[in-house]
C-alpha positions as CSV (number, residue, x, y, z in Angstrom):
1,X,4.5,-7.4,7.1
2,X,4.3,-3.5,6.6
3,X,1.0,-2.5,5.6
4,X,0.1,0.7,6.8
5,X,1.5,4.1,5.5
6,X,3.5,5.1,9.0
7,X,5.2,1.8,8.1
8,X,7.9,2.6,5.8
9,X,8.4,6.0,7.2
10,X,10.2,4.0,10.4
11,X,11.4,1.3,8.8
12,X,14.7,2.0,10.1
13,X,13.5,1.9,13.9
14,X,11.5,-1.3,13.0
15,X,14.4,-3.0,11.2
16,X,16.4,-2.6,14.7
17,X,14.5,-5.0,16.6
18,X,13.5,-7.4,13.8
19,X,14.8,-9.5,11.6
20,X,13.0,-9.6,8.8
21,X,10.5,-6.8,6.8
22,X,7.8,-7.3,4.4
23,X,6.5,-4.3,2.4
24,X,3.0,-5.0,1.1
25,X,3.0,-2.6,-1.5
26,X,-0.5,-3.6,-2.9
27,X,-1.9,-3.0,0.9
28,X,0.0,0.3,1.2
29,X,-1.2,1.3,-2.2
30,X,-5.0,0.4,-1.5
31,X,-4.9,2.6,1.9
32,X,-3.0,5.5,0.7
33,X,-5.3,6.1,-2.1
34,X,-8.2,4.8,-0.5
35,X,-9.5,2.1,-2.8
36,X,-9.0,-1.4,-3.5
37,X,-9.9,-4.0,-6.5
38,X,-13.1,-3.8,-6.1
39,X,-13.4,0.1,-6.2
40,X,-11.7,-0.4,-9.6
41,X,-14.8,-0.5,-11.6
42,X,-15.8,2.9,-10.9
43,X,-12.7,4.6,-12.3
44,X,-10.8,2.0,-14.7
45,X,-12.8,2.9,-17.7
46,X,-12.5,6.4,-17.3
47,X,-8.8,5.7,-17.6
48,X,-8.7,3.5,-20.3
49,X,-11.3,5.1,-22.8
50,X,-10.6,8.6,-23.5
């Protein structure tokens, strides 16, 4: 399972030696944005209530 931002960038190289790849998009998003579900309470209200 690829869970780091560098993984998708090198997926072609990784695929040469692996039989299966899975991209953990939730983990990738959390890592790239630097936030988790636990952090959502601090910004979701601002996004949903103008």
